[in-house]
N, CA, C and O atoms as a Tinker XYZ file with bonds, in Angstrom:
   316  protein
     1  N     68.764000  106.256000  102.194000    73     2
     2  CA    70.002000  106.919000  102.542000    64     1     3
     3  C     70.724000  106.169000  103.665000    63     2     4     5
     4  O     71.952000  106.094000  103.664000    81     3
     5  N     69.994000  105.631000  104.594000    73     3     6
     6  CA    70.605000  104.908000  105.716000    64     5     7
     7  C     71.333000  103.642000  105.247000    63     6     8     9
     8  O     72.436000  103.380000  105.725000    81     7
     9  N     70.758000  102.842000  104.326000    73     7    10
    10  CA    71.518000  101.672000  103.855000    64     9    11
    11  C     72.828000  102.043000  103.150000    63    10    12    13
    12  O     73.831000  101.341000  103.280000    81    11
    13  N     72.808000  103.144000  102.409000    73    11    14
    14  CA    74.038000  103.574000  101.734000    64    13    15
    15  C     75.090000  104.014000  102.741000    63    14    16    17
    16  O     76.274000  103.721000  102.576000    81    15
    17  N     74.664000  104.709000  103.772000    73    15    18
    18  CA    75.592000  105.136000  104.822000    64    17    19
    19  C     76.158000  103.932000  105.572000    63    18    20    21
    20  O     77.352000  103.870000  105.866000    81    19
    21  N     75.274000  102.972000  105.875000    73    19    22
    22  CA    75.720000  101.750000  106.559000    64    21    23
    23  C     76.730000  100.993000  105.699000    63    22    24    25
    24  O     77.752000  100.528000  106.204000    81    23
    25  N     76.449000  100.869000  104.408000    73    23    26
    26  CA    77.374000  100.182000  103.503000    64    25    27
    27  C     78.727000  100.878000  103.470000    63    26    28    29
    28  O     79.768000  100.222000  103.497000    81    27
    29  N     78.714000  102.207000  103.411000    73    27    30
    30  CA    79.975000  102.958000  103.404000    64    29    31
    31  C     80.763000  102.735000  104.686000    63    30    32    33
    32  O     81.979000  102.550000  104.646000    81    31
    33  N     80.077000  102.752000  105.817000    73    31    34
    34  CA    80.770000  102.553000  107.097000    64    33    35
    35  C     81.327000  101.140000  107.227000    63    34    36    37
    36  O     82.447000  100.955000  107.702000    81    35
    37  N     80.552000  100.144000  106.809000    73    35    38
    38  CA    81.025000   98.760000  106.891000    64    37    39
    39  C     82.213000   98.542000  105.954000    63    38    40    41
    40  O     83.201000   97.913000  106.335000    81    39
    41  N     82.115000   99.061000  104.735000    73    39    42
    42  CA    83.197000   98.902000  103.763000    64    41    43
    43  C     84.476000   99.591000  104.242000    63    42    44    45
    44  O     85.566000   99.025000  104.151000    81    43
    45  N     84.335000  100.807000  104.748000    73    43    46
    46  CA    85.502000  101.542000  105.245000    64    45    47
    47  C     86.129000  100.856000  106.448000    63    46    48    49
    48  O     87.352000  100.756000  106.546000    81    47
    49  N     85.299000  100.390000  107.353000    73    47    50
    50  CA    85.816000   99.705000  108.547000    64    49    51
    51  C     86.528000   98.405000  108.179000    63    50    52    53
    52  O     87.582000   98.089000  108.729000    81    51
    53  N     85.944000   97.658000  107.245000    73    51    54
    54  CA    86.574000   96.416000  106.807000    64    53    55
    55  C     87.916000   96.686000  106.141000    63    54    56    57
    56  O     88.899000   95.995000  106.410000    81    55
    57  N     87.957000   97.689000  105.272000    73    55    58
    58  CA    89.216000   98.038000  104.598000    64    57    59
    59  C     90.268000   98.489000  105.611000    63    58    60    61
    60  O     91.446000   98.161000  105.469000    81    59
    61  N     89.855000   99.228000  106.617000    73    59    62
    62  CA    90.782000   99.693000  107.650000    64    61    63
    63  C     91.382000   98.520000  108.414000    63    62    64    65
    64  O     92.590000   98.483000  108.649000    81    63
    65  N     90.551000   97.569000  108.797000    73    63    66
    66  CA    91.040000   96.408000  109.552000    64    65    67
    67  C     91.988000   95.566000  108.696000    63    66    68    69
    68  O     93.039000   95.134000  109.172000    81    67
    69  N     91.615000   95.331000  107.428000    73    67    70
    70  CA    92.464000   94.535000  106.544000    64    69    71
    71  C     93.809000   95.228000  106.323000    63    70    72    73
    72  O     94.859000   94.588000  106.376000    81    71
    73  N     93.772000   96.528000  106.077000    73    71    74
    74  CA    95.030000   97.261000  105.858000    64    73    75
    75  C     95.900000   97.281000  107.107000    63    74    76    77
    76  O     97.124000   97.174000  107.019000    81    75
    77  N     95.274000   97.417000  108.257000    73    75    78
    78  CA    96.052000   97.435000  109.498000    64    77    79
    79  C     96.665000   96.070000  109.791000    63    78    80    81
    80  O     97.818000   95.977000  110.213000    81    79
    81  N     95.885000   95.006000  109.564000    73    79    82
    82  CA    96.386000   93.659000  109.874000    64    81    83
    83  C     97.404000   93.149000  108.857000    63    82    84    85
    84  O     98.342000   92.443000  109.225000    81    83
    85  N     97.232000   93.491000  107.606000    73    83    86
    86  CA    98.152000   93.008000  106.575000    64    85    87
    87  C     99.216000   94.033000  106.199000    63    86    88    89
    88  O    100.368000   93.670000  105.962000    81    87
    89  N     98.843000   95.295000  106.144000    73    87    90
    90  CA    99.761000   96.332000  105.690000    64    89    91
    91  C    100.884000   96.636000  106.651000    63    90    92    93
    92  O    102.026000   96.833000  106.234000    81    91
    93  N    100.579000   96.676000  107.923000    73    91    94
    94  CA   101.605000   97.005000  108.913000    64    93    95
    95  C    102.709000   95.948000  108.973000    63    94    96    97
    96  O    103.886000   96.304000  108.917000    81    95
    97  N    102.371000   94.659000  109.086000    73    95    98
    98  CA   103.460000   93.661000  109.059000    64    97    99
    99  C    104.218000   93.641000  107.728000    63    98   100   101
   100  O    105.432000   93.437000  107.706000    81    99
   101  N    103.508000   93.850000  106.632000    73    99   102
   102  CA   104.180000   93.867000  105.327000    64   101   103
   103  C    105.142000   95.044000  105.227000    63   102   104   105
   104  O    106.252000   94.893000  104.716000    81   103
   105  N    104.731000   96.210000  105.708000    73   103   106
   106  CA   105.622000   97.379000  105.706000    64   105   107
   107  C    106.850000   97.131000  106.570000    63   106   108   109
   108  O    107.968000   97.478000  106.189000    81   107
   109  N    106.637000   96.531000  107.731000    73   107   110
   110  CA   107.779000   96.224000  108.606000    64   109   111
   111  C    108.724000   95.240000  107.927000    63   110   112   113
   112  O    109.944000   95.400000  107.984000    81   111
   113  N    108.153000   94.214000  107.281000    73   111   114
   114  CA   108.960000   93.224000  106.579000    64   113   115
   115  C    109.769000   93.856000  105.449000    63   114   116   117
   116  O    110.955000   93.568000  105.291000    81   115
   117  N    109.129000   94.709000  104.673000    73   115   118
   118  CA   109.836000   95.350000  103.564000    64   117   119
   119  C    110.908000   96.318000  104.043000    63   118   120   121
   120  O    111.925000   96.496000  103.373000    81   119
   121  N    110.694000   96.935000  105.181000    73   119   122
   122  CA   111.672000   97.885000  105.707000    64   121   123
   123  C    112.866000   97.192000  106.355000    63   122   124   125
   124  O    113.977000   97.721000  106.314000    81   123
   125  N    112.661000   96.033000  106.946000    73   123   126
   126  CA   113.714000   95.376000  107.724000    64   125   127
   127  C    114.406000   94.217000  107.019000    63   126   128   129
   128  O    115.537000   93.875000  107.364000    81   127
   129  N    113.755000   93.617000  106.051000    73   127   130
   130  CA   114.288000   92.401000  105.449000    64   129   131
   131  C    115.400000   92.698000  104.451000    63   130   132   133
   132  O    115.371000   93.702000  103.740000    81   131
   133  N    116.377000   91.805000  104.416000    73   131   134
   134  CA   117.462000   91.897000  103.436000    64   133   135
   135  C    117.489000   90.656000  102.552000    63   134   136   137
   136  O    118.477000   90.403000  101.863000    81   135
   137  N    116.421000   89.894000  102.569000    73   135   138
   138  CA   116.325000   88.675000  101.767000    64   137   139
   139  C    116.310000   89.038000  100.284000    63   138   140   141
   140  O    115.900000   90.141000   99.924000    81   139
   141  N    116.745000   88.139000   99.437000    73   139   142
   142  CA   116.839000   88.443000   98.002000    64   141   143
   143  C    115.474000   88.525000   97.331000    63   142   144   145
   144  O    115.377000   89.018000   96.207000    81   143
   145  N    114.425000   88.061000   97.985000    73   143   146
   146  CA   113.073000   88.133000   97.431000    64   145   147
   147  C    112.418000   89.479000   97.746000    63   146   148   149
   148  O    111.419000   89.837000   97.121000    81   147
   149  N    112.962000   90.221000   98.695000    73   147   150
   150  CA   112.370000   91.477000   99.137000    64   149   151
   151  C    112.178000   92.484000   97.999000    63   150   152   153
   152  O    111.107000   93.088000   97.929000    81   151
   153  N    113.140000   92.701000   97.112000    73   151   154
   154  CA   112.887000   93.647000   96.008000    64   153   155
   155  C    111.728000   93.217000   95.103000    63   154   156   157
   156  O    110.980000   94.062000   94.609000    81   155
   157  N    111.580000   91.924000   94.888000    73   155   158
   158  CA   110.457000   91.436000   94.066000    64   157   159
   159  C    109.131000   91.669000   94.773000    63   158   160   161
   160  O    108.147000   92.062000   94.146000    81   159
   161  N    109.106000   91.429000   96.069000    73   159   162
   162  CA   107.895000   91.670000   96.843000    64   161   163
   163  C    107.548000   93.151000   96.864000    63   162   164   165
   164  O    106.380000   93.519000   96.740000    81   163
   165  N    108.557000   94.001000   97.020000    73   163   166
   166  CA   108.337000   95.446000   97.005000    64   165   167
   167  C    107.781000   95.890000   95.656000    63   166   168   169
   168  O    106.877000   96.723000   95.598000    81   167
   169  N    108.319000   95.336000   94.577000    73   167   170
   170  CA   107.806000   95.674000   93.250000    64   169   171
   171  C    106.362000   95.220000   93.078000    63   170   172   173
   172  O    105.540000   95.940000   92.511000    81   171
   173  N    106.060000   94.028000   93.566000    73   171   174
   174  CA   104.702000   93.503000   93.471000    64   173   175
   175  C    103.714000   94.367000   94.255000    63   174   176   177
   176  O    102.580000   94.564000   93.819000    81   175
   177  N    104.135000   94.876000   95.394000    73   175   178
   178  CA   103.261000   95.709000   96.217000    64   177   179
   179  C    103.052000   97.083000   95.592000    63   178   180   181
   180  O    101.965000   97.648000   95.708000    81   179
   181  N    104.069000   97.632000   94.933000    73   179   182
   182  CA   103.951000   98.988000   94.395000    64   181   183
   183  C    103.353000   99.054000   93.000000    63   182   184   185
   184  O    102.997000  100.142000   92.546000    81   183
   185  N    103.229000   97.941000   92.309000    73   183   186
   186  CA   102.659000   97.966000   90.955000    64   185   187
   187  C    101.275000   98.594000   90.916000    63   186   188   189
   188  O    101.028000   99.425000   90.042000    81   187
   189  N    100.356000   98.245000   91.813000    73   187   190
   190  CA    99.042000   98.892000   91.736000    64   189   191
   191  C     99.084000  100.404000   91.958000    63   190   192   193
   192  O     98.179000  101.115000   91.521000    81   191
   193  N    100.113000  100.899000   92.625000    73   191   194
   194  CA   100.210000  102.332000   92.866000    64   193   195
   195  C    100.705000  103.098000   91.651000    63   194   196   197
   196  O    100.349000  104.262000   91.466000    81   195
   197  N    101.514000  102.467000   90.828000    73   195   198
   198  CA   102.103000  103.169000   89.691000    64   197   199
   199  C    101.434000  102.835000   88.365000    63   198   200   201
   200  O    101.725000  103.465000   87.349000    81   199
   201  N    100.554000  101.863000   88.367000    73   199   202
   202  CA    99.855000  101.485000   87.135000    64   201   203
   203  C     98.918000  102.620000   86.739000    63   202   204   205
   204  O     98.157000  103.118000   87.569000    81   203
   205  N     98.972000  103.025000   85.486000    73   203   206
   206  CA    98.094000  104.120000   85.063000    64   205   207
   207  C     96.620000  103.730000   85.193000    63   206   208   209
   208  O     96.250000  102.589000   84.915000    81   207
   209  N     95.793000  104.667000   85.610000    73   207   210
   210  CA    94.365000  104.376000   85.737000    64   209   211
   211  C     93.721000  103.954000   84.415000    63   210   212   213
   212  O     92.738000  103.214000   84.415000    81   211
   213  N     94.258000  104.411000   83.309000    73   211   214
   214  CA    93.697000  104.033000   82.016000    64   213   215
   215  C     93.831000  102.529000   81.790000    63   214   216   217
   216  O     92.919000  101.897000   81.257000    81   215
   217  N     94.950000  101.961000   82.187000    73   215   218
   218  CA    95.163000  100.525000   82.033000    64   217   219
   219  C     94.136000   99.756000   82.850000    63   218   220   221
   220  O     93.602000   98.746000   82.392000    81   219
   221  N     93.862000  100.227000   84.044000    73   219   222
   222  CA    92.867000   99.573000   84.885000    64   221   223
   223  C     91.483000   99.660000   84.252000    63   222   224   225
   224  O     90.723000   98.692000   84.281000    81   223
   225  N     91.157000  100.811000   83.683000    73   223   226
   226  CA    89.846000  100.962000   83.041000    64   225   227
   227  C     89.700000  100.032000   81.848000    63   226   228   229
   228  O     88.656000   99.407000   81.664000    81   227
   229  N     90.733000   99.941000   81.052000    73   227   230
   230  CA    90.670000   99.055000   79.890000    64   229   231
   231  C     90.546000   97.600000   80.338000    63   230   232   233
   232  O     89.784000   96.833000   79.750000    81   231
   233  N     91.281000   97.223000   81.364000    73   231   234
   234  CA    91.194000   95.854000   81.860000    64   233   235
   235  C     89.797000   95.551000   82.395000    63   234   236   237
   236  O     89.257000   94.475000   82.135000    81   235
   237  N     89.210000   96.479000   83.131000    73   235   238
   238  CA    87.854000   96.273000   83.636000    64   237   239
   239  C     86.847000   96.214000   82.497000    63   238   240   241
   240  O     85.911000   95.416000   82.536000    81   239
   241  N     87.029000   97.046000   81.491000    73   239   242
   242  CA    86.130000   97.026000   80.342000    64   241   243
   243  C     86.234000   95.701000   79.599000    63   242   244   245
   244  O     85.224000   95.138000   79.176000    81   243
   245  N     87.458000   95.206000   79.443000    73   243   246
   246  CA    87.640000   93.927000   78.757000    64   245   247
   247  C     87.048000   92.766000   79.572000    63   246   248   249
   248  O     86.579000   91.783000   78.998000    81   247
   249  N     87.068000   92.875000   80.873000    73   247   250
   250  CA    86.554000   91.793000   81.709000    64   249   251
   251  C     85.044000   91.867000   81.893000    63   250   252   253
   252  O     84.358000   90.849000   81.801000    81   251
   253  N     84.519000   93.071000   82.153000    73   251   254
   254  CA    83.115000   93.197000   82.525000    64   253   255
   255  C     82.241000   93.863000   81.466000    63   254   256   257
   256  O     81.019000   93.885000   81.616000    81   255
   257  N     82.822000   94.397000   80.415000    73   255   258
   258  CA    82.035000   95.074000   79.383000    64   257   259
   259  C     81.270000   94.090000   78.517000    63   258   260   261
   260  O     81.338000   92.877000   78.712000    81   259
   261  N     80.542000   94.638000   77.558000    73   259   262
   262  CA    79.830000   93.767000   76.624000    64   261   263
   263  C     80.833000   92.889000   75.892000    63   262   264   265
   264  O     81.884000   93.350000   75.446000    81   263
   265  N     80.493000   91.646000   75.783000    73   263   266
   266  CA    81.366000   90.660000   75.150000    64   265   267
   267  C     82.678000   90.471000   75.909000    63   266   268   269
   268  O     83.648000   89.968000   75.343000    81   267
   269  N     82.720000   90.864000   77.168000    73   267   270
   270  CA    83.906000   90.634000   77.995000    64   269   271
   271  C     83.927000   89.203000   78.501000    63   270   272   273
   272  O     82.981000   88.444000   78.289000    81   271
   273  N     84.996000   88.849000   79.160000    73   271   274
   274  CA    85.170000   87.479000   79.640000    64   273   275
   275  C     84.085000   87.089000   80.645000    63   274   276   277
   276  O     83.560000   85.976000   80.592000    81   275
   277  N     83.755000   87.986000   81.545000    73   275   278
   278  CA    82.745000   87.686000   82.553000    64   277   279
   279  C     81.369000   87.587000   81.910000    63   278   280   281
   280  O     80.588000   86.697000   82.247000    81   279
   281  N     81.068000   88.500000   80.983000    73   279   282
   282  CA    79.770000   88.487000   80.310000    64   281   283
   283  C     79.570000   87.190000   79.531000    63   282   284   285
   284  O     78.502000   86.581000   79.598000    81   283
   285  N     80.583000   86.772000   78.803000    73   283   286
   286  CA    80.475000   85.526000   78.033000    64   285   287
   287  C     80.283000   84.322000   78.952000    63   286   288   289
   288  O     79.491000   83.427000   78.660000    81   287
   289  N     81.012000   84.311000   80.058000    73   287   290
   290  CA    80.887000   83.195000   81.008000    64   289   291
   291  C     79.486000   83.140000   81.610000    63   290   292   293
   292  O     78.889000   82.069000   81.720000    81   291
   293  N     78.966000   84.308000   81.998000    73   291   294
   294  CA    77.615000   84.335000   82.558000    64   293   295
   295  C     76.577000   83.918000   81.532000    63   294   296   297
   296  O     75.611000   83.235000   81.874000    81   295
   297  N     76.759000   84.317000   80.284000    73   295   298
   298  CA    75.820000   83.912000   79.242000    64   297   299
   299  C     75.850000   82.404000   79.021000    63   298   300   301
   300  O     74.808000   81.790000   78.791000    81   299
   301  N     77.038000   81.803000   79.089000    73   299   302
   302  CA    77.147000   80.360000   78.925000    64   301   303
   303  C     76.498000   79.620000   80.089000    63   302   304   305
   304  O     75.832000   78.603000   79.891000    81   303
   305  N     76.693000   80.131000   81.300000    73   303   306
   306  CA    76.132000   79.481000   82.480000    64   305   307
   307  C     74.607000   79.611000   82.485000    63   306   308   309
   308  O     73.901000   78.649000   82.789000    81   307
   309  N     74.109000   80.787000   82.154000    73   307   310
   310  CA    72.671000   81.030000   82.183000    64   309   311
   311  C     71.972000   80.466000   80.952000    63   310   312   313
   312  O     70.774000   80.183000   80.977000    81   311
   313  N     72.737000   80.309000   79.877000    73   311   314
   314  CA    72.166000   79.924000   78.589000    64   313   315
   315  C     71.637000   78.557000   78.532000    63   314   316
   316  O     71.133000   78.132000   77.492000    81   315
């Protein structure tokens, strides 16, 4: 139980630091910038928020499932 708790705390702390260091400047940039690339950057940032979870599941299944791209690559490397 202790290793699982430690893993959760380390993962959460790492995610918090990454989001604070990258997310805050990015939010400020998106809020203040009037550059013509800003709408594209905003769209790129919001895509993961609006993408249906089903699409993500299918993509993960295609990549990591049986006969997925990762499975085939690992079989070739280990084979």
